[in-house]
N, C-alpha and C positions, 0 to 999 in steps of 0.2 A: 374721625378717629376709632378705634376698635382695639381689642386685646383678643387673640385667637392663641388660649391657655392648654395647655395638656398640663396635669397635676398627675405626679406617681407617688407610688410609696416611699415612706420615711425608714430611717434606721436609728434608734435611739441614741446612738453615740457617734453620729455623725458630727460634723462639725455644726456648729450652733445657728451661727448668722450669716447672713450676706445679703447685702444690697447693691440693687443698681438702682442710678438714678438717671433716666433717661428724658431729655426735656422735661415735661411736667408729672413723669409717672416715675412712681417711686416702686420698685419690686423688691418684696423682702421674702427671703428664704429663710425659714426654720428647718432646717434637717429636712428639707425638702428639696428636690429635684424639678425645676419648672421650664418647662421648657417654654418658649416664647417668640411666639409668629406675630404680624398682623402691620398694621398700619398707624403709623405714629408720627407726632410733629415730624418733619421733614428736617434732616441739622446739614451743616455742611458738606457738600460732595467731595468726594476725592480724599477719604479720609484714612490715608495710609501710613501716618505716624502709631505705632503701638501705644496703650494706654493699658497695661497688665489690670485685671478689675479683681480677681480672688486668686484664691488657692485651697484647695479642699484634699483635704487627706481619709482616705478611707481605710483603716487597718482590719486584717485578718490574722492570724496568728502567725503566719511567715512572711508577709508580705503587707507593703501599705500601698493603695492605689492613690497617684496623685494626679488631681484633674486641676489646670491652670485656665482661667476664663482671660481673656484676652479681646478690649475692645480696640479697634480702629484695623489696620493694615487691610486696605482695600485690598491691596496688590499680593498679600500674602506672600510677604517675603521676611517676615520674621523667624526668630528662634529662641528657644528657650533653654538655659544652661540649668540644670537640675542638680543640688548636692543637697547632703542629708549628713546626720552626725546623730551617735545617740544623745540624748539631752545631758547636760553638765558635761560632754565631752568640750575640748576647745578646737579640734580640727574637724573639718568640713571635708565630706568625700564626694568624688563624682559619681552619678548615676549615668544612665544611659539615656542621651539625649531624647527624650517624650514627643512622638509625632504630632504632629496635625491631626485629629481625630475627625473632626465637622463642625459647621457654620452654622449662625443664627445670626439673621439679619433683621435688627430693630431699627424700622425708618430708615435711614442712611449708616447706622452706626453697624459694623459688623464684628460679631462677637465669635472668637475661635474660640476652640476647645482643644489644647492639648492635654495629652494623658499619658502619664510616663507609670512605672512603677519600681517600688524600691523590694527587692526580694531577699533571700534568706537571711532574713532578718531573724533576732531573738524573740521568743513568745513574750508575753507581758512586761515588754521594755518601752519605755517613752522614747520618740524621737524626734528630731527638730527637721524641718526640711525647709530648701529657699530655692526661690527660681529667678533665674535675670534673664531680662530680654536682650535681643541683639537685634536692631532694626535701623537699617542705614537711612529708611525717612524719618525717625525720631523715636526717641522711650528710650535708648539704648543705656544699658545700666541701670534702670529700675528694677527694683527685688520687691516680690514678695514672700512672706513667711508663714510656715503654719506649724504644727506639731502634732502628734496621735499616738497615741500608746495601741502596741499592738498585743490582741488578745491574749489570755493565758492558756498554755498548752494542755488545761485540765478543766473540769466541769467545775466550777466554783461554786461556794454557799453552803448552808450547814441546813439541817432538817430538826426539826423540833417534834415529830410524830411520827410512830409507825404503827403501818395499815399491814397484818396480815393477811393472806388469800390463799386460802387451800382448796383443792376439789372436793375437800369431805366436809368443809365449812357451811356455814349457813349464814345467807344476807340477813338476818335478823340479828345477829351478833354486832356488837359496835366493832369489832375489828381489829382493837387496841392491843388484845392479849393474845399471843399465838397458841394458847389452847383453845381460843373460841374465834377463829379467824373467820373469815367472810369467806363467801362460795367464789364468787365471781369477780374477774378484776373490774367490768363493768360497772358495779356497785360501789367500788372503791375508786372508782374514777369519779364516779356521779357526788360523793361524799368527800373528795379530796380537797386539800386548801392548801395555799403556799405554805413550805417547808415539810409537806408530807414525804414520808418514803414509802410505796407502796412495795411490800416483801412477798414474792408470790413462789409458794412451794413448786416442788417438780410435780409432774401432771399432766395432763392434755385439756385445755379449755376450748372447747368449739364456742367460739366467741367473734363477733365482729364487734370491736370493742369502738365507741366513740369519747374522746375526750376533749372536753370543751372548759375545761377549768383550767386556771394558769399560775404560775409560779412568779417570784420576782428574780432579780439578779441575784440576790442576797439568800433567797430560802427558795430553791427551784420546787418543784415535785418532781420526784423520781420515781419510776415504774422499774424493778429491778427482780431478777430471776434471782430466788433467793441461793441458788447454787453458786451462781457468778460471785456472790461474797465471800463464801466460804472456800470453794473448790471451781475455779471459771472454768468452764466449758464442760463439766462435768453435769449429765443430766439436767440439761435447762427446762425450765416451764415450756410445755408447747400451747401455741395459740394457731389453731388450726380451723380453716373456714367453717364459719357456724351457719352459710346460707345452707350445703349440703352435702351431707355424709354419708354414705353408704360402705357398709361394714359386713361382714360377715354375720347373719345371725342364723343359728341352725333350725330354728322354728318356723321358717319361712323364705320361700325362694326369692331374692328379689331381681332375680336376672330370668327372664323366660325367652325361650324360642318363639320366633315366629311363624305361624302357620302357613304362611306364605310364600317363605324362602326357605329352600334345601335345609335340610338338617346339617349336611357334611360343608353347608357355607361357614360354619362355625358364627354367624350373627345370632344375641341375644338383643332383649330389650326390657328396660325399666320406665315404670310412669314415676315422675315426680309429681305426685300430688299437691304437696305444698306450695306449687309453682304456679301462677298467673298464667294461662294460655294466651298466648299472644304477644307477651309482654316481657315476662323472664325465660332468660334463654344462655345456654352455658358458655361457659369461656377457658374452662382448663377441665380437661379430665385426666386422669391418671390411674396406671394399676400398680398400688403401693406407692414405690419410688418413679415408676417408670410413667413419662409420658406418651399420651396414645393422640396420635394424630387427628386432626379436624378435618373432616369434610363438609361441616356445615360449619361456617363461620359468618359473621355479621360485623358490618355491614357491607366487605367485601364480595358482589357476585351473589347475595344470597340466592336471589330470583333464580339461579341456574344451576346452583348446584344442587345436583337432584338426587334422590335415594337410589336412583338406577347408577349411576355415577360413583355413588358410596361401595355399593355394591361390587362394583367392578374397578374400585381402585384410582378414579379418575378425579383431577382437582381440576376446577376453572379458572382461570385468572389472565390477566393481561399478559403473563409470560408465557402462555402458552399459543404457540402460531396459530393453533387454530380453534381456542376459544378453549379446550378441555383438553386434557393429555393425562399420563402416566405420572402420580406423584412417586412413586417408587419408594414406597414406604409400607411396612408391614403394619398393618391393623388400622382403626380409625372410629371414628364416632360419628352419628349423623342426629339432627334432633328434627321430631316434629312439635313445630310450638304450638300447633291447635291442638293435639292429643296430649300435649306435654309428655311425649315418649321419647326417651333417647335409646337410640340404638346401638349396640358396640361390636366391633370384631376386634380381639385381643390379638396382637400378633404372631402368639402359637396357637391361635383359635381355642383357648381353654371357656370353661363355664367361668363367668366373671364371678360367679358366686362361689368360687374355689379361692379367691383373694381378696383382698382389701381395698376397694375402688372407691377414687374420690371426684366428686363431681361440684364444681366452683360454679356458682351463679354471677352474670357480667356484673361488675361495677361492686364486686363486694372487696372490702378493705380489713386486712386482720387488726390493723388500728390505722383511725382515722383522727384528726387532729384539724378543728377550723377553727380559726382565729384564736390559737393560743400561742403562750408564751413562756419559755423558762421552764420546760418540760425535759424530763431525760426519759430514756427508753431503753434500757442496758441487758444484755445477756439472756434475751430470748431466743427459741425455737420459733419462727414465724413461716406457717408452711399454708399451702393450697387456699390463696385466695388471689384473688383478679390484681389487688395490690398490697403488698405484705404491709407497709406502712405508708399512708398517704396524710402530707401534709396541704393542709385547703387553706386559701384566705378569700373571704368576701366583704368583710368592714375593716377590723384595726389591723387582718393580716396575722399571718402565724410566723413568728420569729424568736430567734437566739433558743432553740429547740436544739435538743442531742440527740442522735440513735448511735449506740456504739455496741461493740463487742457482739452483737446478735447472729445468729444464723440466719438468714431469709433464703428458702429454698422452693422450689414449685411452686412459684407465685408467675402471675403475668407479667410484673414488674415488682422488682425486690423494695426500692423505696422512689416512692415519686413526692416531688416537691411541685406543689400547685399545680396547674392546670392548663391545658390549652387553649386559653381566653386570655384576655387582658387582666383577670384577676390573679395570674400567675405570679403578675411584678409582686403582688402583697406577702410573697413569701420568700423571708429575707433571713442573713444572717443566721442559720441555722449550721449544724453541724454534723457529718454523717462521718463516721470513721471504725476504724477496727471491725467491718462488717467483712462477715463471711457469705457470700453470695451466687446462689449458682440453679442450674435446674438442669433438665436431662434432654438428652435425645437432639435438641433443636440444632446443635453444630454437628450432628452426626448425618442427619437429613438433608437432600438435595435442596440448596439454597434456593433455587426458582420454585420448589414446593413448599418452603417455608413463607418466603417473603409474600406480603400483601395478606398473608393466614392468620386467625386467632392464635396459631401455636408460634407465633414469634414471640419473643420475652425480651425485657429489659432488663438489665442489673439495676444502674440507678436512672431516673430517666428527672431532667430538671425544666420545668414551663417556668421558672422560677427570677426572682427579681436579684439586687445586689448583695455582695458578700457571705453567699453561701461558701461551706466548706465541704469537699470530698475530698477525703484520704485517708491511706492507710488500709482502705478496703481489698480485700481480694474476689474478685466476681469471675466465673468459670462457664461453661457451659450455658452461654445466655445468647440471643442472637443480637442484640445490642448490649454492648457493655455499659457505658455512661453516654447518654444521650441528654443533649441540651437543644431541640431540634424548634425554634420558633419559628420556623419558614412561613407562617402566615404574616406576619408580623414583624417583617426585616427592619424595618425602618424605627423598630420601638429600642431607644435608648439603655431603656430600664433592665432587659433582660439578661440577666448572667453576667452583671457590668461588677466588676473589682471582686470576681467570686476566683476560687484555687481549687483547680484540681490536681492534686499530690499525691505521690509516694503509693499510689494504687498498681495492685498486681492483678492482670488481666489475661487469661489464656483460653484457648478454644473457645473463642469466639467466632459466632454463626454470621456477622457481617462487618458492622462496624465498632471496633472496640471504642474508640471517645469520639464523638461525633457532635461537635458544637455547629450551630446553625443558628444567625441571627446577628443583630451587630456585635455583640460580644467584646464591648469595650472593657479594657484590662482585663479579660479574662486571661487566668495565669493556669498553663497547662504542664506540670513540672514533676521530675523527677519519677515519672510513672514507666513501668514494664509493660509491656504488651510481647505475649508469644504467642505462636500456632494459630493464628488469623488464618485457617486453611481447609480449604476441601477440594473435591474433584472439579466442580464446577461451581464458579462462584464470581460475586463482586462485591469482597469486602475490603478494610481497608484499617491500619491501625490507627489513627488519627485521619478523619475526614474532616477538612475546612470547607467545607459546601453546602451554603457561603459563610464567610464573614464577611458581613455589609459596611460595617464602621471599621471596628478595631479599634486600638491595636489588639490583636490576643497571642500571646507569648508562648511559646511552645519550647520548653528549655530543659534540657538534659532529660530526656525519655531515652529508651531503648524500646527497639521496636525489633521482633527478629519475629521470621518466617512468617511474613504477611504475603496471603497470597496473591491480591491483585497489587497493593500497590501501599506500601507504609502511610507515607505522604499524599493524600488526595486531595487534590486542589477544588476540581469542581465537576459537575456532569451536567449537562446539557444546559440551561440557562441558569442553572446554582453556580455561580461565581463567585470567587472572594474577593469582591470588588475593594473590601477593608483591608487595614495593612494586619499582617502577619508578621510577627519575626520570630525568625526559628536557628535557633542556638542551641550550639552543643548537644544535637543528639547523636544517637548510633544506632543507623537502619542495616541489619543483617540479615541475608539470606543463604542457608546453606543449601536452594536448588535454585536453578535457572526457571524451574516450572511456575511463575509467576509473571506479572505484566512489568512491573518497573517497579522500584524502592521509590523514586519522586516522581509521582505522573503529573503533567498537566493535561487534562481533558481540553475538549473543544469549548472556548469561551463565549462566550453572548455579550457580556457588557466589562469586560478586561479584567485584570488583576492585578496585586500589590503586595510583594514579599521581599523578605529581607531574610538569606542563609547565612550564616556566618559558622566555623569551626565544628560541623557537623562530618559525620564517617558515612559514607554510603557504600557497604562493601556488599557486591554480589559473590557468592562461591555456587561450585557446583559444573555439573556438565548444561553444554546446550539445549535447553526443551526441545524434546520432539513433538509434543503436545501443543496444549492450549497456551501456554506461559509464553513470553519474548524474554523474559530477564535482564531489560535491560538497568542501568543503575539510574540513569534518568531519562524521560522520556517528555519531550513536547511535541503534540501532534497539531499545533495549531499552524497554518502559513505564513502568518503575519500577527505582529505584533502591534500593527499600528493603529487598525481600526477592526475590533476594538483595544484601544492602548492594552498591554502587558508589559507592567513596572516590577520586573526581576532583577534582583541584584545578590548573585551568589560570589563567595570569594572563602578562602581561608578552607575550603571544604576539600575532605577526602574523596575521590571518587575512582574506587578498584573494584576490579575483576580480576579473580583469579583463574581466568578460563582462555587469557592470552595465550598461554603455553600449548593450550590443547586447539585452539581454534586460527591463531594468528589474527592476520589481519582483519578476516571476516567476523569477526566476535559483534556478538550486538552488546555497546558499552553506551551510549548515548544519542541520543535524538533530540535534536533542536531544528526548529520550525518544518517537522515532520520529515526531516531531511536526516536520517543515521550516519555517526560520527564513531570512527573505532578505536581513536585515542584521544586522551586530553588535550594534547596538543592542536587536534584538527578541531575539537570540538570549542577551545579556547579561540582559534583562530574566528570559527564562523557566528561564535555568537556573543563576543566581549565581555565573557563571563568567568569566574576563575581565575583571575590574572595572577593569584598567590594559591590558586589552588595545588593538591597534587596527587597524582595517582601510583600509590608506591604500596608495596603490601603492609599493612596496618601494623601487622604483629601483635596481634591479641591474644592475649592469655590461654581462654579455651571457648569458642566462641559455641563448639558444638554442643558446650553445658552451659552454654548461655554464663559465661566468662567473659567481658568486653573490657578487661581492662588490657591495657598496653602494656609490655613488657619491656625488658631492658633493649635498648636498639630500637623501639618504634620508632618512626619520622612523625608520630602523630605527637610525641611528646615535646614541649615548649616548643610545638610551631603555629599555634594559635595568635590569633588578634586579641589585642586587650578590649574588654567591653564593659566599659565602667559601670559598677553595679551589679555584673553577671557575674565575672571571674576575677574580681581583684584578689582571691586568696589562692591564686595559684601558687604550684609547689616549684620552683626550680627558677629559670631564665624566661618564663613566660607560660601561660595557658596552655595545657594540652588541646588536642581537638579529640571531640569525640563527647558521651555523656560523663564518664569518669579520669578525674585528674589523678595521674599516677604517680605512684613514689618511685617506682623506675628509673634507670638513668636513660637518657637522652642519646640517642644515636648519635654517633663521632666518626666525623668523614674519614676514609682513608683514601688518600688520593692517589690513582697510577697514570705516570702520563708517557704519550707516544715522543717518540726520537723529534729533533726539528724538522722542520721542512727546509728545503733549498729554501737560498735567498731571495726573492722576488723582491723589486720595488724597494729594496733596502727593508725588507719586514721577513721574519720567518714567525712558523706559526706551528704550533702542535695540540693535540686532544688530551685530553684529562677526564680519565673515571672515576668514580666513587664507587669502592668495589663494597662497600656496604651500604649502598644507595639509599642515601640519609635523604634524601632528593632538596639539599639546597647547595649553593655554591660558597662555603663558609670553608673558609682555610685552603682556596683552590688554588694551586700554583698560576703562575701568568702564564697564557696562552698565545701573547706575543710577544716576538721582542725584535731592537732593532739590528738591522746587519748592512754590509757592505759587500755588495755586485763584485764580485771578481772576473764575470765571465759573461759579455754579449752574445746571447743565441742569432744564430745563422739558418734562419728555417727557409727551407726547400722543399716543394711541395709539389703532388702528383695532379694529373688533371681529374675533371671531377668524373664521377660515375656514371653509367644510366639511369635513369629516373625509375626508381621502384617504391612502391607505394608514397608517392610524393615526397621522395627523400634523396639527393644524392651525397655521395660520400668524397673524401680524399685522403692522402695519408701526406703527413707531413714531419719533415726529419730536422733536427738541428746538428748543422756540420761540427760546432763548434763543442757539441758535446756539454753544454753548461749544465745539466740536471736539473733543469727547470722547464715548467711551460708557459714562462711570461712570457707575452707577445705572440704565441702562437698565433696563425690565423685559424679562423674557423673549419671544422673537419667536416662539418655537414650542413648542408641547405637544404631549404622546401624546393619543389619542384612540380611541375605540373603534368604528367603521363598523359598524353594522347593515344587512347586504345581504336585502331583502326576497325570499322565495322568486319562481321565476317563476311567474305566474298560469297556471292550469289546464293543470300539469304532470302529465303520464304517465309514471310509471318505464315503461323498456326493460330489464329485467333479462338479462343476461345471465353465464352458468353457466359454470364448470370440468368436467372430468368426474369422474365418482366415483374417491374414491383408492383405494390398496389395504384389501383388510380386515384389519383390525389390532383385537383386542380385541372382535371380531364387531361394528366399526361400520367406516362408509365416511364421509368427508368429500369438502365440495368447495366453492369460494367463489363469489359470484354479484354482479356489479356492476349496477349502474344509469347506463347509459349517457345518461340525461340529466339526471342529477344532481340528482334534484327531492328530494333530503334526507328519504326517508322510507323506511321498509322494507316498506311496503304492497304488499302482492302477490309478496312477494320468495320464491321456493320452497324448501321446506325443504333447510337448509345439511347434515345427518346424516340417516344412514338404518342400520337393523340389515341384519346379514349372516354369512353362513357364512364361517369361515374355513378354505381350504383349504389344506392341507399341502403345499408344493410338493418334489419330488423332492431327492434330496440335489445341495448347490451343488457346483460345481469348488474344492477344495482351491488358493484364490491369496489374493493379498493384498488384495483387495475382501471378503472374507470372515472376516477375523480376528476370535477369538474371545479369550475371556478364558484366560492362559497362554503366549498369543504373543510371541516373543521378535523386536523391530522394532530396524533402525537405520536410519541417513539412506541413501538412494541415494547414490552419486556421490560421498563422502566416503571419504578413506582415514582409517582408524583411529576411524570415528563409533561414538559412544554407542551402547551396547546397552542396549533397553528391555524391560523384563519387563510384559505387562498382568496384573494382580491381577484377583481375583474382585469388587473395587469399581469394577472399570471403569475403574482411573487407572494411568497409566505410573509405574512405577519406574526409575531410571537406576540402571546398575552401574557404580559409582564406579571400577573395576581390574580387569584379569584374576585378579586373585586372591582377591577376592569372587565373581565369576562362577563361577571354577572350583570353590568348595565347592557349587555349585548344577547345571552344567552340565561335562559332560568336555570337549565340543567345540563349535565356532559351527556345525555343520550345519543347526539347526533355525532361525538368525536367517534373517529377511525382512526385506530390502531396501524402502524403502517412500518414498513422497515426503513433503516437510515437510508438506504440507497433509494427508496422512494421519496423520501422525504428530503433530500439533497437534487432530488431532479427540480424541485422550486427555488427560484433566487429569493435571497432574502430580501424584503422588502423593510424591514423594520421593525417597530413595536408598534401592537395596537394600542388607539389613544381611548380614552374612556366614549362613550358613545354621546352625541351630543345632546343636551336636554337634560342629562341626566345629573351629574354632579358639577361642583366647585373642585378645583385642583389646586394645590401648591407643591413645594418640595423644599427640602431641610436648609437649601442655600439662598431662598428667598422670602421677602416680604408679601409677595404679591399674590393673590386672591384671581386664578382665571376661570374665566366662563370657556367652554368648550364648544366650538361650530364643527358641523359634517366638516368630513375630510381631515380634521385633526386641528383647526386653526384655532390659536387662542386667543383670548378676549380678555384683557387685564381690567378687571374690576377698581377702578379707581378710588373709591372710598368708601367706609363702612354705610355711610347714609344712602349711598347707592346700591350697596347690597342689601339692605335693608329693603328699600323700596323695590328692588325687583324680585326680591325671593324669601320676603316677609322677617321675620324677627328670629324665628330659627334658622336663619341662613347658615349658621356656621355648623349648624349638624350637616351641611353637604358636603363642607368640605374636605377633602380625599388627600394623604400625602402621596405622592410618586416618587420616585427614589431618581435623583438628580441625572443620572445619568441616561436616565429614558425621555428626557425632555429635547436633546439632539436628536435623537431616534425615531420619537411619536409623535412629535407638533412643529407646527408653524405658529410664530406671531404674527396676529394680524393687529389692527388698529386697538387701541383701548375704546372701551365703551363709556359712552358719554350720558346718555338718558334713556335707551332703548334697551328690549332685551336681545341678546344675541339669537342670530339664525339657528332655527334646530330646536326652539323651546316650545314644548308640548304646553298649552296653556287651557283652560278650562273655563268658561265665560260664559253665563246663564244656560247652566248645564248641558252646553254643548264644548265639543273638543276641538280647538284649533291650532296648526302647524303655522308659528311664527317666522318671515322669511323676508326678507327686503324691504321691511314697512308692511305687509301685506299678511291679513290672515286667512288662512286655507282651513277653510271645516270638515273635519271627517264626519261623512252622512250618517255613520253607524259606529258602536262598538265595533263590531264584527272589521268593520274596515279597518278601524283604529289597531287592533290586533292583528290584523291581516300584513300591515306596515309593520310589524312586530315592536309595535311601542305597548307601553305597559299604561295604564290609567293612572295608578299609585304616583308616576314622576310627574304627572300634570300641574302646574301653580296654577292655584287659583285667584284668578284676578275680578275686580270690580269692575274695570271697564278696558276697551280696547281702542278708546278713541284717536289714538294715534295711528291705526291700523286699516290701512282699506281692504274692501276684499278680493281675495285671490280667488282663484280654479278650485272649486271646490274638489276633496279627494273623494272618490267614489269608489273605488278598488287599489288592488296595488301597483305603488309605483316604485321601482327599482332605487332611486336616487336616496327616496326616503327610508327605506327599507335595509339597506346594506351598507357596508364600508366601504365607500369610494373614494380612494384618494386622488385628490386633484378636482371634486367635484365643484359645479357650478351653481349660482346662484339661477342663474336660467333654468338648469336641469331640475333645481329644489322648486322653481317658481309652476311649474307642469306646464302644460298645454290645453289651451281650449279644449272642449269635450268635441266642437264641431257639431256630430250626429248625437248629442246628447239625447236628443226627443228620442230616436231610435233604440230604445230599450224592449223593442219585442224580441222572442227569443224562435228565429225563424226553423231552427231545425230541432228545436225540443232538448236542446241537450244541458238544459239550466243554466245556459248564460245568456244573458243579454246581446244583441248583434253589435252594441256598443263597448262592452266587456270584450268578445272577440275580437273585433278589427282595432280597437286601440291599445287594451291592455293585452290579451294574451296571444296575439298575432294569429287567429286560428281563423278556420272556414264558416263565417256564421249561416251558411247552407248547408253544411255536412258535419252531423253531430261525433264523426270519427276524424277529424284533421290528420291525424299521422297513421291510421290504418293499422294501429294496432290491437281493435277489437274491443276497447273502452271509451267509452264516449268522454268526449273533453272534461264534461262537467265533474264526470266521476272522477278524473284522473286526478284535478287539481283540489279536490275534497280528498284525495288520497294522498295526496302530495307530491303528485308527480308531474314533469312537464307536457302540456296536451299536444304540444305541436313538436315533438320532435321526444330524443333519447334524455337522459335522466331525470334530476330530480327539481320541485319548482325551487327548492332553497339555492341549489345550483344555476338553476334558469335566472332567477332573480339577481343573482350578482355577478351576472355577463357584463 
C-alpha cells in the first residue's frame, strides 16, 4: 500500500477543512487541493451508489466556483443539481448543472469531481450554495451545502505611514517627509513594511525594481504614482528599463557606421560595454516609441540567423518554406553577442544618434514581485522591459496582490503571473484591473515574420494558479492579448482554476486575443470585447480554446468582431479541446467575408466536447476572392466517432447577409467537411440547432460595434433559459447574443394563400410571416377538413421514348375535379440502349511506359473513337530490368522509415514518427519524446500534403524501460514493455523492490485518451522486471527480456542502440536471469519503435561466426558486423558503390548498403 501524492498551492480564504476516510487512511485537506493516486486497501467492487463527500466554494469578485466531490458512482450515471442564494435569503435559485470534470480512483472507490460556477454575483456578498445528487443506484437526495463570500470590488485595508520618492531625492533620507524624499523606488521597497504607502512623484526612474516585502489583508503595501491620487492619468511616474538605456548625448557618438558595410546601407552599431559577452542579449529595441524588428533572436534559430540575412532583410523560421525568407519589414537589428555589438538599421535609414534609442536586456522586469502578498501597484507608466510587472512564486507564493490603473507599453509582456514551470501554480488570487497595455508595430507586421520571433509581445500572460482576476483592461497592438498557455502540463488541474477573465477590451491583436491552454477548470471568460484581430495573412482567433484539457471553461457574453481567422478556434493539430467548454450568449460578427470561419473546428486528434447556446454568428460582406472562406460555422473533420467529437449546438443564430448576392452557392456552414448552404440542410445533416435560426439579427449598428438587438429583432426573447446565466432576462425570455435588449420583440404578421382543392377530405394552404420573426407563434391553421364532391377519372397517354433514362406521359381528369388526387405517375425511370456506331475503327492513343517496378512497366491506352471494344489495343504491360539509381539526396521527398516529421509553418506542431509499418505515430508530449530522443535536430518540417501520405498509426508510447506511467482515471501504475505493452505493477512493495525507494519519481501522467491509442494491456507483473529494462550489475549493462540477461559489450554499443546509461536500474543480483546472447552491435528491434515486436526478436540470434572478427576488406568493420548486422559485403569496402567506404558511411550516419540514413535503415 502506498500513496502517490501531488500537492499544490493554497489560497488563504479557501474552505478550511476537508477530510476523506478511505480504508484506514485519513487525508485532511487544510486550504489545499491534494490529488491522490495509488494503491489502497481494496474495498467492495462495483461501487455504483453515490456518496457525496464535500462541496468547496472558491470566490472571486463576481463569481464563486463550486467543486463537488462524489465517491462511488463507478458507472458515472450520477448528476447534481446546484442551487444558491444570498446568505439570509429564504429562496434558493437554480444554477447551471455542474458538469463532471475528472475522476480520481482511490483503491476501488471512484471520486468524481463536478465543477460549476455561480456567475454575475454581487461583490463583497455572502452566498450559500447546495448540491443535491441524483443517482438511480443509490444516494439520491443527499445534499451537501457550503458558503463563501465574494471579494470586494475595491482594494481594502488602510495605510499608517507614507514614504515619498522623487527623482531629486536622496536614499539617505528617511523618506517620511515630502520635503526630504527618497531617490529610488527600490530603496523604498527595501525599507517598506505592512501599512506603508509609497507615493512616487512624476519623473523617470531607470530601475528594475524587486519587491520582496509583503503587506497584510488589512494593511497592504501600496506603491502609487503621486499624480494618480490627485489627477489620475496625468503625468504619471515612469519606470523605464534600467538594464540598458541609450539616449542622445551631444558630446559622444553612441552609434557608429561599420567600415565593412556600404555607407548607403544605413547600418550603424553600438557596443553595450556593461553587458556580459555571450550571456546577455537584447529582447526589445525601439526608436523612441517605435519597435524595431529583430533579425537576431534567441533561442529560435539563433544559429542560422546570420548578419548577412540581417543586411538582406531575411529572417529564418519554420514559417519559411525554404528556411529563410523575406521579412517584408523595414529596418531591424542584429546582435553579435561575442563582441557585445548591436547593429541597427532604422526604417528610414536615419542615424540612430538623432533619436532616443531603447535597448532592453532579456529577462529584465520593471517590477518583479517574488513570494509577496497584499502589495498594490497603482498608476505608473512602465515601459521598455522584457516584462513590465512580473509576479513570481518559489516558496510561499505571490498572492492577493493588485495591479491597477497603470499604463504598460513597449514591453515584451505587460504583466506576467507566474512562469512556465510548476512554480506558476504558486501565483494565485491576484487582481489585474483597469490597466492600459499596448505595444507598437507587431499588429502591422506580417504574422509569419512575427511568429516565433523575439518581437512577439503579450498583453497579460498567466502561467498561474487559481483565483486570479484579469478585468477591465484595455489591450491593443500586441501579438497575444491575454495568454494562459500551460501546454507543457495539460493535466495539471491547478493552473488557471477558478479564475475570471472579464470586461476587457482588446483590439488590433496580431495573433490570439484570449488564449487559454490547459486544464482551465472553472476558468470564466465573460463580458470581453475583441475587435479587429485582422491582417493580410495571419492565423489569429478571438478566443482560442486550443486546448482545454479538462474544463469546464465558460465563454459567456463576449463580443468578437472582425476576427480574421476564426473568432472561436477549438484546435490546431494535436491541440484539441477534449475538456468541456460552455459557450453561451456570445455575439460574433465579421463585416467582411475575408476570414476563414466565425466558429471553426480544425482537425481533431483526441476528440472535442462543447455546448453552445444562445450565440449569434453573423457573417456579413461580399464573398471573398482571396484567402478567406467566410463560413459562419466550419467543421473540417470527416468523422465524429474516432476520435469522438461531442458537439451540442442549439438556440443559436447563424446568419449571412450574402444570400441575396450569391444564392444557393453561398458559403454558410460546413459539417464533417461537407458544405451546406442553408440552415435547414445543416440541421438535417448534423442534428444540431433544432431550435436555431437563420434570420437577419437586426442589430443596432454592427459597423460601429453596437450589437444591441433593435425593435423587431428575432433574437429578442428567443433564447433558452440557462439557470444562473440569464435569469435576469427582460421580457418573456432571454435574448440570443451577448446583449440583453430592452427593445420590443418581433411580432408575427401572417399572410396565407387560398385553400387548396379538397383531396382525401383535407384542404391545405401556406402561411408566411411578413415580419420574418422565425417562429410559428399565432400562425393560422395550415389544414382543414373538407368533403370531396367530385371523383377524378384519369385518362393517360403512352410513355414517351427513353431520354436521359426517363420516360414521361400526360394524364387528364375527364371529370375536371380540380385536384391531383389519385393521378397516376407522370414519369418513370428507364434504360436507354445506345447502339454502337456502324463501321467503327478504334484509334488507340497510348502513354509512355512507366518506370520499371518489380521488373514490370505499364502504360495506359485510350480509343479516341470510343468504339467500345479492346480490339487492336497494344499491350499495357511489358517485362523490364530495374536499374538501381545512384543514392538520392537526403531530403524531405525521400523520407523513409524512422523519420521524425512535423507540419511546416506551425509553432509547436506535433512531431510524428514513421514506423516500420509505414504509418505515422504522434508524440503526445515532450515527456514521451524525451524518452526516445534527446533533441529535435532530426525533426523535418513537411507540408500537410506530405504528412497525409502516411496513415495514422496512433500515439507513440513511452520507451520501454524508461518510466512508469499512470493516468488520472486509474490508481494503477504500469511498466512499459517494447511495442507499447503495459504491465500492471501490483503492489507498492513490488514497485519498491523492482525500482528502488525512489520509484515514485519515475511515475509520469498520461492523458486518459492516449491509453486506448498508445498501449496494449499485458499480464500484471509479479516478481520479475518487465521486458526492455536496462540494468546495471557489476559495472556491466544488461538488456532484460524473457528471463534472460543480454550483455552490452561496450558503452558505445549501448548508445548505438539509443539507450541512455542514466536510465539503467542498479541491481545487486541477477540470479533469476540466465545468460542470453551478447549485444555486440546495433539491433533494430532494440533501438527503434516497432509495433508488435516479439520476444524472439528481442532475444536476438546466435552470433554463429562470432569468431570471425577480422576485417577482410579494411573498411573498419569486422566480417561479423558486415554479414550479420549491416548486410554489407565483407570483401568489398564500398558495398553500395557510392565511393564512400562502408565504415565511413556508418560513422557519418548513412546506410552503407543502399540509400538513406542509418536512422531510416534501423527502423525498417
